[in-house]
N, C-alpha and C positions, 0 to 999 in steps of 0.2 A: 911456388906460391899459388894458392888456389884462387880462382876467379869466381867469387859467388855472384851469380845473375839472379834477379827477381823479375817476374812478369807481373802485369797488372792483372789481377783477379776480377776486380770490378772498381768502378768510380760512382760516387754520389756527387751530384751538383745540386746546390739551393739557388734558386732563381726568385727574383721579385720584380714584378712590373713597375713597381715605384721608382726603383732606381734607374739613372740613366744607362748604365751598363747592364742592367738586368740581374746583376750578381748580388746575392744576399749574403752578407757577411755578419749576420746578427746572432748566430748561434755557435756554441761549441758543442762539437760531436765527440763522444767518447763510448768506447765498448763497454757492455756489461762485464762484471766480474766473470760469469761463465763463459762469455765469449772470449775474454782475455785468454783464459785456460785453453779454450779450443784453438785460438789463433796461434799460441805458443807451440802446441802440439802439432800443427800442421805447418809450421815454419812461414806464417802469414804475418806480415806488418802492416799496420794501418798508420795513416798520417793524414792530419788535416791541414790544408792550405788555404787559407782564406774561405772561400765559398765551397771548396771541394774536399770530400774525404776520398783518399786513395787506398786500396787494399792490394798489396803486392804479396805474391808467394814465390818462395825459393824454386828456382828450376833446376832440372838435372841436365846433363850433358846433351841428351837428346831433346832438349826444348820443351819438356813437359813438366808438371809440378812435381817436386821433389816427393811430396806427400799429398796424394789425391784426396781431396776433400770427399767425405764420406756422403753417400746418398742420404738425403734428409737433413744435412748439416745446418745448424740455424746460427746465424750471427746476428746479434742484436746490439744495436747502438741508441744511445739516448742523446737527445737534443735539449740543450739547455740555453734559454733566451738570455742575451746579454744587452739587448738595445731598449732602453726605456721608452721610447716612442714607437715601438713596433706595432702595437694595436691601433694607433692613431692612424697609420698610413696602410694597414692591412685589412683586407676584406674578411674579418672575422669578428664574432661577436665581442663585446666589451666585458659582458657579464660572464662571471666564472662559477661553475658549479664544482662543488668539492669533489676532488678525485677524478676530474675530466682530464683526458690525456688523448692527443691525436696519435693514430697508428698508421703506419705506412710500410708496405711491403712489396716485394717483387712478385707476389702471388697475385696482385691485382693486374687484371689484364685491361691495360689503359695506354695504348700506345697511339701516338698522333705526331705528326710533324717531324717524324724521323727520331722522335724521342720516346724512352721507355719510362712512363710515369709512375711514381710509387704510390699515388693517391687513387682513391676509388673513382670510377667515371661518375657523370652526374646526368643521367638519362631523364628526359622529362617525363613526368607522372601527371596525367590529367585530373588525378583526384587529389592531388597535394595543392595547398594553398602557399603559393610563393609570395614572398615579402620582399622589399627592396633590399638588394644585395644577395639574394639567393641566386644560384646558378643552375643552368640546364642546357643540355645540347639540343639543337634542332636536327631535323631528319638528315642533314648532311654532316653532322658531328660538329658543328660550330658551336663554341660556348656563348651563351647569352646571360646577361645579367639582368636579374628584375629590377625595375625602377618603379614600381607599384605593385600593391596587393593585387593578385589576381588568381583565380582559380579556372581551369579549363581553356585558357588562352595560351595556345602553342607559340613557343618562339618562332618567329617568322623565318622565311627562306633567307639566305645569305644576302645582304645588302638592302633588304626591305626594312623600311621604318615601321616601328611599333610604339604605341603609347605605353605598352607594358614591359618591353624588353629593349635592351640595348646590346648590339654585337660587340664582343670583347675584342676579338682578333679578326684581321684580314683573312680571307680564305686560303692565302698562302701560307700562313703560320697558325694553324688550328692548334693551339696549346691546350693543355689540361691544367686545371686548378684545383687544389685542395679546398675542402670544404667542411661543413659540419658533418657530412656523411662519414668523414674519417674519424670523428671524435667517438670515444668509447669511455666507459667507466672503469677506472683502475681499481683494483681491489687487492688487498693482501690476501695471502692463501687461507687466512683465518680471519674473519672480522665479524662485526655485528650488523645484521641487515635489519632495517626500520621499514615497518609498513606506515601508511598514511592512517589506518583504522585498524582496531583489534581484529586479529585473525585466529581461528581455531586450530589451523594448521599451516604448514609450509610446503607447497608442492614445488619442488625444485628440479628444473631440467637443464642440463648444460649439453651443448653440441660442440664438436670441433671441427677442424677444417677437412673436408673430404676432398682427396686429389682428384677424384674422378668427376664429381660434381662441381668442383671449383667453388665450393660454397660452404658454410658452416652447417652441415647437414649430418655429421656423424655423431650418434648418440653416445656420450660418454658417462652421463649421469642421470638417474631418475630416481627421486627420493621424496617421500612423503613424511614430515615430521609433524607428529600430532603433539599439541600442547595441552597440558593439564588444566590450563585456565587460558581464556583469550589473552593474547599477547600482541604487543605492537612491534616486538624486535625478537630476534633469535641469533644464535650463533651459526654463521655460514661457514661451514668447514670445507675448502676446496683444496686441502693439503695433497690430495691424491693427483692432482693435475700439474703438470710440467708448466714452467712460465711460458705465456705466449696469450693469444687472443682467442676468445670464445664466444659463443652467444648462449645467453642464459635467459630462462623464463621463470620466474617466481610468482605464483599466483595470477597469472596472466599478465604480468608485466615483463615485457621481453625487450632486450637490447644487447649490443656488443659490450664485452667485458674484457679487461686485460689483467692478467694475473702476474705478478713479478713483485717478490719481497724486497729486491734491491731497490725499489723506488720508495721504501718507507723512509720519510724524513728528507726527501729530496724535491727539487722544484723543477723537474723536467717537463718541458712543453710537449715533447713527442717521443715516440718509439719508432725505430725503424728496424724491421726484421728481413734480413736477406737469407733466403734459403738456396742450397744446392739441391735441386730436384730435375730430375729428367722430364718430368711431366709439365714442366713449364713451357710456355710459348717459347719458341726458339730464340726470339729476341731478348728473353729475360734470363736464359740460362747462363750458368758460369763457365760450363765446359761442354764440349761436342761430344759424340759418341766415341771418340778415340782419345779423350781425356786432354784434348788441347784447349788452350784457353780462348774463350770468346771475348773476354774483357769488356762486358757490358757497361754502358754509361747510363745510370739511372738518375732521373731528375724528379725534384720537388719544386713546384711552381706555386708561389704566393700570388694572389691578385690584389692589386691596390685598392684601397678604400675610396668610394666614390661619395662626394658631399654635396649638398647645395652649397653654392658660392654665394655670399651676401657681401656686396660692396657697400660701404659706408662712407659718405662724403659730408665732412662736417661744415664746409664753407660754401656750399652752392647747390645747384640743381644738376642731376645726371640726366642728360638729354638723350644719351645713347650708350651703349656697351656692346662692342661687336668682336667676335672672334674672326681674325682675319683669314684663319683657315676654312672658316664656314662649316665647322662641325658642331659648336656648342652655341646655344641662344641665351639671351639675358632679356628679362621682362622689365621695361621701364614702365613705371606705373602712370596712370592717368588719373589727375595730373601728375607729371614727373616730380620727384622728390630726391632726397639726398641718398636714397636706399634702393639698391637694385638686386634682384636674386636671379640666379640661373634658373632656366626653365625646367631643366632636369639634372639629375646628379652628374658631377663631373669628377673623373678620376683623378686623385692627387698623384702628383708625378714630380721628380726632380727636374724633368725638362719643363721650362716654363712655356705656357701658351702665349701667343703673339695676340695681344687684345689691344683694342683701341677704345679709349674713354672719350666721350664727348661731353663737355661742359659748356652749354650754350653753342656758340660756333666754334669753339677751340676744341681741336683734337689732341689727345695725348697718347702715345704709343712707343713702346711697350709699357705695360703698367704692372704692378705687383700681382703675383698670383698666390693662390691659396697655400698655406702652409700646414704642416701636421702639428705645428707647435700649439696652433689655437683651434679647438673644436668646441662647438656648442650644439644645441639640437633645435630643430624646427618641426612644425606640423604643416603638412600640405595635402589638402584634399583627403584628410583622415589618416595619412601615412606619416610615420615619425622617420625623420632623416637626421643624419649627422650634418652639421652645418659649419662651414669654414668662413668665419667673418675677417674681411679685409678692410682695414681702416686706412682711408686716403687722407692725406694733408692733416694728419693729427701731430 
């Protein structure tokens, strides 16, 4: 009887700061059709269990992969969302642009807190206008979330309060979170490209990933298409490119694109590309120089949405609302009324805050916390925020 053994080639975990156990079970992860063929040819099996995807490879008697993954081998996986309230408790835009998809890969050099993150880093840029919910790291590599619109206001040092930023994690666990920096435009290999105004020609440039530069700087396509008459659209033919992520510029409009015809007619939220490349940082490699398994664990971390909390009391006056942990503040109006707002956005979480409500001289604790089931919007100091309404004694 033959004893067939498999070793872990890699594992992908999905994490979410909203959940009490941080585990995100909101997605179904499936390999692309081309990847399924490659997996079969290399004796690799993949299996999702709750929030994790395991890739196992058949091992030989010497403890090495029975079939060595080729240098440059690509394994692509699609994430499909199955949780209807996901956007309510996740720090991502509600608005959807046709064709937008998130792209994650082990080519992104984004390690922190002992984890290898598949999302892009979010370094601070002093020319960018940050709006509530945007992310940036400070000089120490700690992630901060913008709590008001600002330009040129650097995220503060660890533990320092700011009226423009709030620190997401303690310095003992500096995680990395996906953001709109990971969003790209999905395109079929042949599509109709639309301009916003009539154009006499289309100047098309496409760049692929350069292993040395670790960026999309390898020129793959440079083409000028002259139109007989000014036009607002043309046929964009990218059939010569293999499925994957690229950077494209058409008449000065530049951005990331993802090409894969398997996505036609699907509702994929994101794509994960895992590469076997010796040029990757050691922590992201699948194999060492002797073809032994390194079995990396790759992480995707979703940040929970922060909202303004609005408490509404129908039967009296709220004279005080206090966070017993002394982290979040609430503003009681002058004169006090039955409505109280949080001073700053508060992250939604399955773990309830320990709050104390004061009605006259009577205190009540704990009280109900915000839920992702109910969201509205509010304007404060010119910024638009999601608002969680909590109705008391209704």
